[in-house]
C-alpha positions as CSV (number, residue, x, y, z in Angstrom):
1,L,3.2,10.2,0.5
2,Y,0.4,8.5,2.5
3,A,-0.2,11.7,4.6
4,S,-0.6,13.8,1.5
5,M,-2.8,11.2,-0.1
6,A,-5.0,11.1,3.0
7,L,-5.1,14.9,3.3
8,A,-6.1,15.2,-0.4
9,A,-9.0,12.7,0.1
10,W,-10.1,14.5,3.2
11,M,-10.1,17.8,1.4
12,V,-12.3,16.5,-1.4
13,Y,-14.6,14.9,1.1
14,Q,-14.8,18.2,3.1
15,M,-15.4,20.2,0.0
16,E,-18.2,18.1,-1.5
17,G,-19.4,15.6,1.1
18,W,-19.9,11.9,0.3
19,D,-22.8,12.3,-2.1
20,K,-20.9,14.5,-4.5
21,A,-17.4,13.0,-4.0
22,Q,-18.2,9.3,-4.3
23,T,-16.4,8.8,-7.6
24,P,-13.1,10.4,-6.7
25,L,-13.1,8.8,-3.2
26,R,-13.9,5.4,-4.7
27,L,-11.0,5.9,-7.2
28,W,-8.8,6.8,-4.2
29,G,-9.9,3.7,-2.3
30,I,-9.2,1.4,-5.3
31,Q,-5.7,2.8,-5.8
32,L,-5.0,2.4,-2.1
33,I,-6.0,-1.3,-2.4
34,L,-3.9,-1.7,-5.5
35,N,-1.0,0.0,-3.8
36,A,-1.2,-2.6,-1.0
37,F,-1.1,-5.5,-3.5
38,W,2.0,-4.4,-5.5
39,P,4.6,-5.5,-2.9
40,G,2.9,-8.9,-2.7
41,C,3.0,-9.4,-6.4
42,F,6.5,-8.2,-6.9
43,F,8.4,-9.2,-3.8
44,A,6.4,-12.0,-2.0
45,L,5.5,-13.9,-5.2
46,R,8.8,-12.8,-6.9
47,N,6.9,-12.2,-10.0
48,P,8.2,-9.1,-11.9
49,A,5.7,-9.7,-14.8
50,L,2.7,-9.7,-12.4
51,G,4.2,-6.7,-10.5
52,A,4.6,-4.9,-13.8
53,I,1.0,-5.5,-14.8
54,E,-0.3,-4.6,-11.4
55,I,1.7,-1.3,-11.1
56,I,0.5,-0.2,-14.6
57,I,-3.1,-0.7,-13.4
58,L,-2.2,1.1,-10.1
59,L,-0.6,4.0,-11.9
60,G,-3.7,4.4,-14.1
61,F,-5.9,4.6,-11.0
62,V,-3.5,7.0,-9.3
63,M,-3.6,9.3,-12.3
64,A,-7.4,9.1,-12.6
65,T,-7.7,9.9,-8.8
66,T,-5.4,12.8,-9.2
67,A,-7.3,14.2,-12.2
68,S,-10.6,13.7,-10.3
69,F,-9.3,15.4,-7.2
70,W,-7.8,18.3,-9.3
71,K,-11.3,19.0,-10.9
72,R,-12.8,19.4,-7.4
73,D,-9.9,21.1,-5.5
74,R,-6.6,22.0,-7.1
75,K,-4.8,21.8,-3.8
76,A,-6.0,18.2,-3.3
77,G,-4.8,17.5,-6.9
78,L,-1.5,19.0,-6.2
79,L,-1.1,16.9,-3.0
80,M,-1.4,13.8,-5.3
81,V,1.3,14.9,-7.7
82,P,4.3,13.5,-5.7
83,Y,2.5,10.1,-5.6
84,C,2.1,10.3,-9.4
85,L,5.8,11.0,-9.8
86,W,6.8,8.2,-7.4
87,G,4.4,5.8,-9.1
88,T,5.8,6.6,-12.5
89,Y,9.3,6.0,-11.1
90,A,8.3,2.8,-9.4
91,A,6.6,1.6,-12.6
92,A,9.7,2.3,-14.7
93,L,11.9,0.4,-12.3
94,T,9.4,-2.5,-12.2
95,L,9.2,-2.7,-16.0
96,T,13.0,-2.5,-16.3
97,L,13.5,-5.3,-13.9
98,W,10.9,-7.4,-15.7
99,R,12.6,-6.8,-19.0
100,M,16.0,-7.6,-17.5
101,N,14.8,-10.9,-15.9
102,P,12.7,-12.8,-18.5
């Protein structure tokens, strides 16, 4: 997933350069940071509620990044689709675990 995410960002950067691609690349950076925080919220802090909130925000940024990439380069957008699917699955698991462990 990380390789396809990186390739997608590189393709958008190559196609438009930094000046025109700032918004999608910033979205990409934000979602990458949020991605790094989820394991800490869920596993390290053992807080499924915080993990659920964090992953919903993360998933929103992943989808926004994917849509933004898609508008600029469909191949870059397609490279992000597996991450969207994985994020949706991970969010469903996180929310289920949160509901099961009040």
